[in-house]
LOVEXVEX-312654 format. One record per residue: x negated, y negated, z of N, C-alpha, C in turn. Coordinates in steps of 0.001 Angstrom, whole numbers, plus 524288, in hexadecimal, padded with zeros to 5 digits. Layout:
BEGIN
XYZXYZXYZ...
This chain:
BEGIN
642015AD39C477D63D565AEA2C44E863D965B11CC4031640645B4D8C3F8C6414B5B878C3AD1644055B54AC36B7647A75B226C384C64B2B5AEF6C34496474D5AAB6C337B643225A799C362F63FF25A444C33B463CB55A6C3C30D963A5A5AB09C30A5636E65ADEFC2CE4639DC5AE5DC279C63F3E5B095C2775640E25B10EC22AC641AB5AC27C20736433C5A770C231C644AF5A2BAC20F963E5A5A089C1E9F63BCA5A1EEC20D1635D25A067C1E26633AF5A2CBC1964635085A875C19B1634F85AB0CC1400637E75A8B2C10DD63C9A5A84FC127F6402E5A68AC0D7563EB55A196C0B0963D1159DF9C0E6163A4B5988CC0C9C6369559940C09926319E59CACC0A7862D3B59DDFC082362F5659F32C026A632585A35AC0162633B45A65ABFD79636BD5A134BFA2F63AB459EDBBFCD163DB359B76BF9726395459609BF7F8635DD59541BFA7363190590DFBF8B162F3D593D3BF43362E6359837BF4AB62A9E59A1FBEFAD62D8A59A75BEAC8633A859BD3BEBD5636CA59D1FBE60F637E3596FFBE4D963885592E0BE8C263A2A58DACBE73A634E158BB5BE4A362FFA58BEFBE5FA62B4758A4EBE30962BB658CC2BDD4262DAA59147BDD6F62D01593B4BD84F63094591E7BD4996367C59003BD6566393F58DC7BD324636DE58893BD1CA63410584C8BD3F06325657FE1BD31062E0A5809DBCE7262AE3584F2BD03C6265D5860CBCBBF629AB58744BC72162CC658A0FBC6D762FD658BCABC22C631545876BBBFB5633CF5834EBC2A5636AC57D6ABC12B631C957B05BBD9F62DB8579E3BC09262966577B4BBE45625E957A43BB8FA6254457EBBBB98F622A85812ABB446626A2582A6BB01162BE0581A9BB10363018581F1BAC386305A57E01BAA2E630765785ABACDD6313457373BAA8862C9E57170BA82562833573A1BAA616230A572B7BA6BC622E0575BCBA1FB6242957A32BA299622B657D63B9DD26275257B68B9A1862B1957920B9AC862EC05754FB967A62B3D57202B94DF628FD56DFAB980C62718568E0B96F86231A56A14B93DB61F2A56E05B94F661B1856F1AB91A161B6757052B8AF96213757269B89C06229E57430B85606250C56F7FB82436266A56B7FB850C629C8566BCB82CE626ED56576B7D4A62230564C2B7DE561F9556300B77C261F4E56755B739D61FD156BD5B7520620EA56FF0B7103626A256FEEB6EF562A8156E22B726A62F8E56F0EB716B63060569B7B6DCA62E2856568B6F8062E2456046B6B7B62BCE56199B65CC627E7563C6B655E625D0564EAB60C46297356880B5D7562C1C56D27B607A62EE557207B5DBB6339F56EADB5BCE6365956BCEB5EC763B3256951B5CFE63AEE563C3B59D16348D561E5B58FA6344355CC2B56F66370A55887B59CE6366C55874B5DF563989552FEB605B6354754E3FB61146382554A4DB5FF66352F544F8B61036353054470B6839631855408AB6912630F653E8BB6ED1636C453DC8B70F66391053AC1B6E9E63E5453915B6FA5641E053CE8B6FC36422F54096B6C40645D354555B6C386453C5494FB702163ECC549B7B717E63E6D54E23B753163F5E54B9BB7AE263EA854615B7BF463FCA54401B80BD646745449FB816A6494B543A5B7D4664F1654437B7DAD64FF9549EBB7F9964E4E54D41B7CCB64F77552CCB7D8464DCC554F5B82E7648715533AB856264721554D8B8AE064A2B55194B8E1364D9D54D6DB8CBA6511D54AD9B90E26558454FF5B92C16555A55376B8F8565A405578AB90446588A55A64B961D6537B55B28B973E6523E55D27B9C62653F355A47BA0FF652FB55519BA1796548555228BA5CF65AC655242BA62165DC75515BBA148663085519DBA1EA663DF55688BA42F6635C55ACFBA31B663B75603EBA5A86631456062BAB1A65ECD55D5ABACA465CFC55D10BB24B661FA55A38BB518662A655598BB2DF665EE552AFBB60766BC155541BB56266D335578BBB08F6724655B29BB2276724555DF9BB68266DB9560CFBB6FE66E5C564C7BBAF866E755636ABC0C066CEC55DC9BC1DA66BA955BE8BC64C6707855BF7BCA72674EF55A6FBC80F6797655999BCBA967C2255F4CBCB5567AFE56266BC7EB67E24568B7BC89767AD956B28BCC52674F456A7EBCBF4671B256D9FBD0246732E56CA0BD5B96731F568DABD73367572567B8BDC92679F656A9FBDE3B67E4B56B36BDBA06820A56C99BDB876828A573A3BDD3F67F6A5752DBD99268005579F3BD82567B8B57CA7BDB8F677B557A39BDCBE6740F57BFFBE09C676C157C36BE61A6798357806BE7A967D7957747BECDF6805E57C40BECEA6829E57E14BE89A6871A58282BE89F6840958729BE790680935885DBE49667F6858DE7BE3E26790558F33BE62C676B758B3CBE87B6716B58BE7BEB4766CA358ADCBE5E9668EC58804BE8B4663FA58761BE4606623058C8CBE2636621059043BE6FD65FB859522BE3F76626C5978BBE0296675459825BDEBA669AE598DFBD9906684D5950EBD4FA6687B59032BD7756689958D04BD23B6619858CF6BD10B65E8858D81BD44D658C058D43BD14C659A0592E4BCEB465B445968FBCE7F65AE159B57BCABB65E0559A9EBC67F66236596E6BC69D664D3595A0BC1A4661C1591FBBBEA365F2A58EB1BC0F765BD058A76BBF1B6572558DC1BBBDA654C559186BBEBE6514459489BBB4765361597D2BB601657325987DBB6CB65AA159B3ABB3B565B4C597B0BADB465C2F5924EBAEEF65C4958EBDBAB78656E658EA1BA938653D758DBABABF264DC858D4BBAA5464CD0591D4BA65964E56596ABBA82B64CCD59B5CBA53664EB459A2CB9F186544D59818B9EEA657265972EB9A69655065927AB967D6549958E21B99E9652F45899EB972964D98589A0B9559648D058C82B97FD6443458AF0B9678643E258D82B9070645C85928CB8F356455559482B8A7F64916590FBB865D64CC458FB2B88106506658BD9B840E64C8D58714B82DE64A615850FB86046470E5804FB8465642B5582A4B7FC1640D0586EBB806763CB258896B7C4563F1F58A15B77AA6443B58BB1B77CF6472258CE4B72FF6497658822B6FF064A2558434B721564D7B57FB4B70116498A57E56B6B3364E0557E03B667964C5D57C1AB616A64E8757663B5F12650C65740DB635C652BD56FC4B61446533056AF4B66F66525356748B65E4653035621DB6A17656C75640CB6D8E65C7E565BBB6ABB660E55662FB6E286602656B4CB713765E5A57045B6EC365DD35747FB72C66598757353B76A4654EB57047B75F96528156F19B797D653C756B0EB7D88656D1567BCB7C4D65A0A56512B809365DA0567D1B83DD65F7C56B0FB828B663E756F04B842E66042572AAB88CA65CA357435B86B56590B5781AB8935656E15743BB8E4B6555F56F9AB8DB7653E856C7AB90CF656DC56B93B950965BC0569B1B92DE65F73568DFB978C660D256D3DB9B65660535727FB987866139576F3B9C1E65C6357802BA0C7657A1576C6B9D70652DA576F2BA0CC652C05734BBA51A6550E56E5CBA55F6547C569CEBA7A5658E856ADABAC6B65D8D56D16BA9D46624256F05BADF965FD357315BB1DD65DDD57777BB03A65BBD57AB3BB2FF6567A57849BB72F6549E57535BB4DB64FB1572ACBB87B651785706EBBCC16554456DC3BBBC66579156BE0BC069659F656E7ABC4EA65CD357249BC25D65F9B576C4BC6B065BD2578CABC9796578257A14BC6566532057CEEBCA356505E577E5BCD1864F895738FBCBF364E0856EF7BCF0764FB156EDCBD532654E856E6BBD4606583256D30BD8A665888572D7BDCB56599C57694BD9D2659CD57B68BDCFA6543657CC6BDF526501857BC6BDCB364C0757D7BBDED16498857A43BE37464B8757529BE33C64ADC57148BE78A64D8E57254BEC2F6523857381BEAA06560B575D8BEF996536057965BF186650F557E83BEF9B64EBE582ECBF20E64A4B58074BF53D6473857C9BBF322642E257A8CBF4D9644CB577F1BFB5064877575A0BF9F764A9857313BFFE464B31576A5C030B64D5657B8DC014F64FA957EF1C04FC64A5F58262C07986461558256C04636411758417C06A063EA3580DEC0A1B63F7357C27C09FB63D2657820C0D016402157887C1228644A7579D8C12E8648A8579F4C162C646D557ECBC1A60646245826EC17536446C586FEC19C663ED158743C1C7963A1758490C1A2C6359058441C1AFE63591580AEC1E9F638E457CE3C1EE0639515771AC22916347A573B6C21CD633795737AC1D2A62FFB56EC2C1B24630BE56D28C15A062ED7568D1C135762ECD56804C0D9762AFB569E8C0B7C62CD356CD7C075D628D156F54C02A662B2D56EB1BFE7862E15569EEBFC8C63068569CFBF7F262BE556786BF3FD6275656502BF67F624AF56336BF16761FFE566FCBEFB36208C56C45BF2B861D4C56FF5BF0CE6205B572ADBEC616263A57322BED6D62879575AFBE8F2628025716BBE3596279A56DAEBE419627B0569FCBDF6C6219A569F3BDD1061DEB56BDDBE14C6191456CB4BDF4A6187F571BABDB9A61B2A57548BDCA961B4257A99BDA7061E1B5785ABD3C6621FD5748FBD4EB6244F5746ABCFB462025571BCBCCC661D1256DA1BCEAD617FE56BF0BCBBD6147C56EDEBC935613F157204BCCBE60F92576A5BCBEC6118657949BC7126163657B08BC7696186257D42BC281619B257A75BBD6561AA75758FBBE5E61A9D571A0BB9806145D571D1BB71D611635706EBB9BA60BE35706ABB910609B85759BBB4FC60BAC5791EBB72F60A9957EDCBB50F60D7057FFFBB0696121C57F12BB0246150457F4FBABDD6138E57C21BA71C6119657640BA8C060FF3573BABA4ED60A2C57647BA1FF6072B57729BA596601D0578C7BA40C602A057F70BA12E6061B5814EBA28A60778586AEB9FD2609B158535B9A5360D28581FAB9ACC60FD05805EB959260C6557F84B90E46095B57C0FB92256048A5796CB8EDE601D257E0CB8CD16009C58128B90375FD80585A4B8EC06006C5896CB8A5C6055B58A9FB8BE9607BB58D84B89106095758B6AB844560A7F586CCB843E60A97583D6B7F51606D658427B7B39601FD5843BB7CC25FE0A5833CB79945FD2E58815B782B5FF2758C94B7A585FE4A59253B78FC6018159492B73F0605B0590A4B73A9608AA590F5B6E7860E4A59388B70FB60E7759527B7569613845984FB75D5618985948FB75E361BF459671B7430620A059265B73916235E5911FB792E625FD58C92B77096298E58A04B7CCA62D4258D90B7F0862EE5591A5B7A60633CE5949CB7D19631B4598B1B800C62DA459BCBB7D6E62A4B5A03DB81616280659D23B8673625E659918B85606240A59679B8B06628E0596A6B8F4D62CEA593B2B8C77630B4591C8B9106633DC5966DB91FE6340F59A87B8EF46368E59FB4B9070633665A215B959662E8D5A334B94EC62B525A4AEB98D662BBE5A178B9D1C62BEC59C32B9D7862CD35995BBA2166326E59A15BA495635FC59A5CBA1A863B1759C0CBA2A163B735A0A8BA584638CF5A4D7BA39B6390D5AAA6BA5536361E5AA83BAB72632925A7C5BAAD4630005A74CBB0D1632F45A443BB39C636385A0BDBB2ED639F259D7ABB73963E195A1D9BB86563FAA5A3EFBB582644075A910BB707640F25AC4EBBBB163BDD5ADC5BB960639FA5B21ABBCBF638F55AF7EBC2B7637095AAEDBC1EB6360F5A793BC70E63B7B5A6A1BC9E863F9F5A56EBC6DC644CF5A54BBC9666479E5A9E1BCC126475A5AE25BC8E96483F5B2A2BCAC7645685B49EBD0B56408F5B3B3BCF6463D795B51FBD40E63DDB5B1C2BD96563F785ACB4BD88C640C55A8A5BDC476457C5A972BDF2B648775AAF5BDC2464EFD5AA3BBDDEF650245ABFABE24664EF05B22EBE4E064F4B5B397BE92B64D3B5B11BBEDE5647F45AD43BED24646415ABBABF20C647BB5A63CBF20864AA75A3A5BEED364CF759EC5BF0066515859EE2BF3F16522C59A51BF6906556D59A5EBFB5965A5559AFCBF99F65DF759DAFBFC59662BC59EEDBFB4C6666B599C6BFC026660F59745C009D6694459347C02D26652758D7DC01F5667F6589E2BFFCC664F958508BFFAD6661558219C04C1661D657E68C053F661C257B18C0A126662B57739C0A6F6692857723C0F6F66CF557308C0F4166C055705AC14D666B4D56B1FC14CD66B2E56928C19F066FE45687EC1D80674B456A2EC1A7F679F5569D2C1CC667E0356C82C1A5167FCF56F6DC1C80683735737BC19E9687C4570D2C17D8689BC56CDCC1A8F68DE856973C177068BD8565A5C13726872056631C1186684E156204C0DA8688BA56179C0908689F455C72C07DE68DC055CB4C023B68B5B55DE5BFEAE68D8C55ED9BFA4968B035608BBF557689A955B22BF25B68CE355723BF2B968CAD5528FBF06E68CB054DDBBF5056890254A3FBF4B3688DE54592BF945685E1541F6BF777685F353DDCBF8F7682B6537FCBF81667D1D539D5BFA336789C53970BF8176738C53A08BFA34673B2535CBBFD1D6706E536C3C025666FAD533AFC062466A9152FE9C045F66A2A52B82C071E666A25279EC0663660E752951C048D65F8352C89C07AE65AFA52F98C06DF6592E531A1C02D965D88533F6C00A765CA15388DBFC0865DA253503BF85B6601852FD9BF8296606252C88BF2A965BDB52A99BF1BC65950529B5BF60B6531252654BF68064FBF52AC0BF3D464FA752F96BF5E764BFF53473BF42A64E4B534B4BEEBC6524D533E9BECD165365534E0BE6FD6514C530C9BE37F6516952CBEBE49E64F0852811BE2F96485A528EEBE2BC646B1529D7BE5E16415652B13BE66863F6953019BE250643A253439BE2FD6427653816BDF48641DB535CBBD8FA6466053288BD832647205301BBD3B16420952D37BD18863F0052A97BD51B63ABC52739BD3656366552B34BD2606360C52F48BD690631665324BBD5E76319E5356ABD0C46370B5375BBCF4C636A653AFABCA76636D25368BBC567638A453232BC6216378052FA5BC2176326A52ECABC04062E2452DA3BC459628E952D2FBC4C262705531EFBC13B628875368ABC4BE6270153B96BC171627E053B76BBB7262DCC53A12BBA0B62EA753AC4BB4F562AB15365DBB08E62A17532E5BB2F3626F652E84BB04662102530BEBAFBB61F55532B4BB3A2619895347BBB344618AF53A2BBB0AA61D3D53D28BAF6561CF7541FBBACD061C2D54081BA6D961F2A53C48BA62261F7C53B1DBA01161BFA536D3B9DA5619C2532D6BA18B6175152EA2BA08F6122352DF9BA24A60F9453153BA62860AD7531DFBA7B4606AC53275BA5336071C5373CBA0EA6032A537E1B9CDA6027753360B9963607785318BB971B606F452CEBB93CC6041952901B9545604C4527A5B9AD160218522BDB9CD35FCF1522D4B9CF25FBDC52911B9F665F580529FBB9F5B5F28452A23B9B925F62252AF8B97FF5F29552B6FB91F85F1B652561B90045F5A752266B91395F4D451CA3B8F5E5EFF151968B92115EEFB51B23B96425EAAB51795B99E05E57651AD6B98FA5E650520A3B96B25E07F522DEB96175DC9751EF5B92305D80252001B93535D2F751DBCB8FF15D2E55227CB8AFD5D42852783B8BF65D35D52ACCB88475D8CF52D80B87435DBEA52B4CB83285E1BF52D8DB81E55E1C953344B80F85DD95535C1B801A5DD4653C43B7E8E5DCF853FA2B83D35DB6553C0DB87F55D9D153E9AB8D955DEDF542DEB8FE35DDA054391B93FB5E208546E9B963C5E59254337B983C5EA15541E2B95CB5ED9253F0EB96D65F16C53FE6B9A965F159544B7B9CE95F4D954740BA00E5F2DD545F3BA5CC5EE5E54479BA6005EBD454494BAAFF5EE7654290BB0365F07353DF3BAE265F38353B69BB27B5F8CE53E96BB49B5FB7253F8FBB0565FFC954367BB1335FD61548A3BB4395FA0654A07BB3D35F71654F36BB6065F7DF54DB5BBB995F43654919BBC8D5F37454755BC1865F86D5474ABC3A95FC9F54592BC26D601F25443CBC51D6041754951BC5956032954DDEBC23E605FF552CDBC34C6036B55511BC6C25FDF8555CFBC71F5FB32558D3BCB2D5FB8255720BD0B95FC91551E1BD0E85FD7254F1EBD64E6029054FCABD7916059254FE2BD4B560B395511EBD67260B61556C2BD9966094255A11BD6EF60A0455FA8BD8A7606F255FA4BDEB4601CE55C9CBDF3E5FF2C55C88BE33B60231559C2BE844604E05550CBE6E7608A455276BE9D460D8B556A9BEB3A60F2F559D8BE8C9613FD55D96BE994610F0561F3BEDA060CAA563C2BEC2360A8F56700BEFE860A7456554BF5636084D56109BF5D6607A455E6ABFB5660CB655B4ABFDEE60FA755A87BFA186146255861BFB93617FA558C3C0061617ED55E22C028D61B2056062C06666189655E2EC0ACB612EE56049C0B4460FFB55E62C0FC060FDA55853C112460FA4554E1C0D4960FC754F38C0DF46158654EA8C0F946193A55062C0E0861E7D54E50C101661E5954F4CC162361D0E555DEC16CD61C5555707C1C9E619B055323C20B0614F154F68C1E5A6128754CB7C21636148C546EBC21E361739545BFC1D406197B53FDDC1CE961EB853EA6C1DA86214D543AFC1BC8627B154247C1B74629DF5405DC15E762E1954183C14C66300F53FA3C0F1A62F06539F6C0E07630CD5376EC115E6312753083C0F6762B0452F79C0E4C62780530DEC12AB6219B52EADC127661F88531E3C0C486204553666C0C4961F07539DEC07A762099537DDC01D562598535D0C01D562793533DCBFCF76252852E40BFCE76246852BC6C003E62219526B1C007461C1E526BCBFD646192352B17C005E614E052C2FBFD6D614A152CE8BF7C76185A53023BF72F6191C5322EBF0E0619FC52D1ABEE0461D8C52A09BEEC561F4852577BEC41619B652158BEBBE6166C52083BF056611D351D57BEF9860E2151E41BECAB60DC25246DBEC3460A5352711BE89360BB15261ABE32F6100C52617BE2066122052509BDD4E610A951F94BDB98611CE51C54BDF906109451676BDDAA60B8C514E6BDCED606D05170CBE07160244515EFBDFD95FFB2519D6BDC0B6016351E24BDA385FFBA521C8BD5B3600B651EDEBD136604F151D13BD00C6064F5198EBCAE66048251436BCA5260400511A8BCF14600A050CE6BCF545FBCA50E51BCCED5F8CB51168BCF965F31A512AABCDE85F334513AFBC82E5F5D3517A0BC61D5F73C5186EBC03A5F7C4514ABBBD0E5FB6E50F9EBBDF95FC8550CA3BBBAE5F97A506C3BBAF25F86150546BBF855F4355007BBC1165EE4350125BBEFA5EC67505A3BC07D5E7BA50758BBF375E675508C1BBA345E9BB50D05BB7BD5EAA450DC6BB31A5E5D450F87BAF815E22751356BB2275DE415157FBAEE85DFBC51A9CBAFEA5DD0A51F11BAC125DE5A52463BAC545DDD552667BB2305D948525F5BB4E95D84152815BB96A5DCDD525EABBDC45DDD1521BABBCEA5E23251F09BC1CE5E73752204BBECD5E88A5224BBBBBC5EDF352454BB9AF5EE6852A62BBB465EA5D52D28BBB315E94B53225BBD5F5EAC053245BC3285E80A52F7CBC5655E81952E69BCBF55EDB352DF5BCD195EFB75292EBCA2B5F47F526F8BCB525F8F052AF3BCACA5F91052CCFBC5C95FCB1530F3BC5015FC76535C5BC87C5F83353635BCA2C5F7AB53A99BCE375FA16539F5BD2BD5F94E5348EBD5145FB5853278BD9CA6018A532FABD93C6037053131BD4F560898530CCBD40860C6C53667BD4256087653AADBD17E60B2E53F3FBD1FD60A9A5420FBD781606FB5407ABDA84606DE54132BE02360C0A53F4FBE25760CD2539BABE176610AB536FABE404616D553933BE328616BB53ABBBDE1D61C7853CD4BDC0361D1E54288BDE15617EE5450ABDF886194454B22BE0A661CB554D4CBE38D61DEF54ACDBE89E6221E54BADBEB99626F554993BEC10627A654574BE8AE62BEE541B7BEA2262FC654603BE952631735479BBE46E6356654BE8BE3AC6370154FFFBE79D632495537DBE83C632B655734BED1D634F155634BF0CD63291550C7BF2B1635635504EBF93463AA154DDEBF84363BB054A19BF448640F554958BF4566448D54D9FBF31C642E65521ABF030646CA555EEBEF3D64719558EFBF3E36438B559B4BF7B06439D55C78BFC146479355937BFF5764768553E0C005A64A1555105C038564F66550AFC024A650C1551ABBFC64655605522FBFAAD6584E556D3BFB22654D055B7ABFBC565710560ADBFC13658DF56178C018E656FB55D2BC05FD6582555D64C0B3265C4D55940C0CAB65F8B557DEC08A2662B7552F1C09626666E555B1C0E4966906550F3C110866CB555287C152A6720B55189C13DB6723254EA9C0ED26779254C93C0C65678B754F61C07DD67603552C3C053367772554ABBFF8A6742455A86C00F26778C55DEABFE136745B562FEBFC3C67002562C4BFA4B66D2E565BCBFB666676C56617BF863666C65667ABF26366A0F568C7BEF6D66937568D7BE9EF66BF956411BE7566708756165BEB186721A55D21BE96466EEE55939BE9FD66BC2557F3BEE18667E25541DBEFA96635255385BEBD26623B5592ABEA9465D4255A33BE6E165EBC55844BE1FC6636C55945BDFD9666155588CBD9F56655C551AEBDA35667B254FF8BDE66668E4549F8BDE29662F554747BDD4765FB554939BE07C658D254793BE033657165474CBDB6C6579754D6EBD9836558454F1CBD3E36580354AFFBCFCE65CAA549D0BD0DD65EE2546B1BCB7265BFB541F8BCBDA65B6153F42BCF9F6584553ABEBD03B6528153BBDBCDB46515153E93BCFB464AA853FFEBCE9F64A6E5410ABC7AF64E4154435BC6B064E0854624BC04F64F7154012BBDD0652D353D8DBBF046537D537D7BBBE164F155349DBBC5664BD15343EBC0EE646AC53199BC12C642FC53450BBCE66429353959BBCCB63EBF53BBFBBA07640A953A32BB45D644E2539C3BB2316478153957BAD396467553313BAB70647FE53084BAF426473852A83BAF69641C2528C7BAE5F63D3F52AF0BB16C638BD52923BB20763649528FEBABC86364B52CD1BA932632C452D22BA46C634C352929B9FB263BA6527AFBA07263D77524FBB9CA263C3F51F19B9E1B63CEE51E4BBA43163BB2518EDBA57C6361351761BA3F8632A751AC8BA4FE62CBA5193EBA38262B675181FB9DFA62F5E51BCDB99FE62E8951B59B951D6301951636B937E6365951396B95406379450EACB9331633DF50A22B95626324250A2DB9A9362DF350677B9C0762A1E505E9B98C9627D9509CCB97DD6232650ACAB93856235650930B8E7B628C9508DBB8CF06295150704B87786296050197B87A262C284FEF2B8B7062D414F9BBB8B37628654F69CB8E31625A14FA21B91CF620EC4F69FB957661BF94FA32B937361AA74FDA3B9659615B250099B956161701505A5B99776137150A39B97E7614B950F07B9A946118450D28BA0AB60D2550AA4BA06460B4A50872BA4C060E4350666BA93A611E5502C7BA76C615C24FF9CBAA4761A64502CABAB3E61B885078FBA86661FD150A0ABA8F161F1050D80BADFB619BE50FF4BADB26187E513D2BB21B617C851056BB68B6164A50ADBBB648615D350809BBC5361B505095ABBF0D6208D50A5CBBC1E624E7509B9BBFCB624E450ED7BC214620EA51244BC2BE620CA51688BC63A61E6B5141DBCB6661AAD51072BCB686189350D4EBCFC161D5D50BCBBD2D56212F5099CBD1E16258C50793BD31E6296150BCEBD7036297450FFFBD35C62D4B5143ABD51C62A925164ABD9ED6251E51738BDA2E622B1517CFBDEEC623355148DBE3E3622C25101BBE2A5625A450CE3BE74F62A3550C8ABE75062E9850CFCBE42E6335850E98BE5F6634455130CBEA28631B0516E9BE79C632B251BB7BEAA8630B151C84BEF9262B8051808BF05C62A1B5181FBF61A62E1E51413BF8B26309A51068BF6EB6341A50E06BF8AB638D95103EBFB5E63ABE5146BBF82963E91516FDBF92563E0951A77BFCFB638E151CCDBFD90637DB520B0C026E638CD51DF0C079A637DB51918C080F6386F51635C0BF763E36516ACC0E4A6425851723C0BDB6473051703C0C0864A7551CC5C0D936469E52051C0CB66491F525FDC0F2C6471752743C154C64A3352A10C17426486352B7CC1CB1643AF52ED4C1CC3640D652C2FC218B63B2C52F31C222E63C7D534BBC2455639205388DC21CD639D753D96C238663478540B7C2236
């Protein structure tokens, strides 16, 4: 009985600490994103030059992914989360200090590297908390990330309007990150979840994990496309081009948070396969409404439904990968994340090229088919 109480307290404390890390990750990324226009103006970058420089961050992320799985397996996610927070503490001020495209690209590479170390490590911690509490709570962690992201974006806009420099803004965020990291460290789980003590570090993913990875790829591709192109599409079909052009993306973002808040309860009621099927069908329905009806109200409704559909795809797949019986949790999550980030990077580029040669409306129609593809793939995984 006493052991059970101790385990329960450990689980509660670890959940709070892990939530703090998800919040930290969201607010940090959004804080940087809110200052991109200021850095563009400061460095006098063209759109093309800015796009090239910004690509350094995902390169840093992809560089970290194969390393993250190995070092988390060897040293534990608890230590690696704190290492990642230290990288944030260093990288954020460096972003604000950048005086040339080269120094900005180097800083973004470091920031991207730290972001994915933190991403994998904190998700491994989340899997461990799920194991202790014996229920799925991964979606709630990602909801906290989304809340942190929305808060960071809102505060970033306010701070920028007050004339506070990018450097001072990001120094403050980096300092808050470090304080959160220090406060959370002692409450994180000491040992990561392992399904099997003889689990190999390197192994071929099983069929279900591969399918989940492809679904994650489709979901993140949709997220990337919506993040970069939804505002432009909404503006194109508005009667008043000077109106609230972000209404569609706002609906998308808010309903994504709502979906993540209730995602764990839905999973408990329907199981993994049915929940993912619902997610993918919602993406299909939402984008169909937004594209085929094509008036501002329909687009807001459609984008909102799409956000609801995409909300729990990544959290549920991360949770399932973390409980893999064929691969170590950190390695499995790194493999899934690699596919997910690849989709997130490919999405905006794919939409851009299709829009250039066809139209933005036709380009975004591809997300309808991705929703159907995801729904089809969910029928191929084991029901649970």
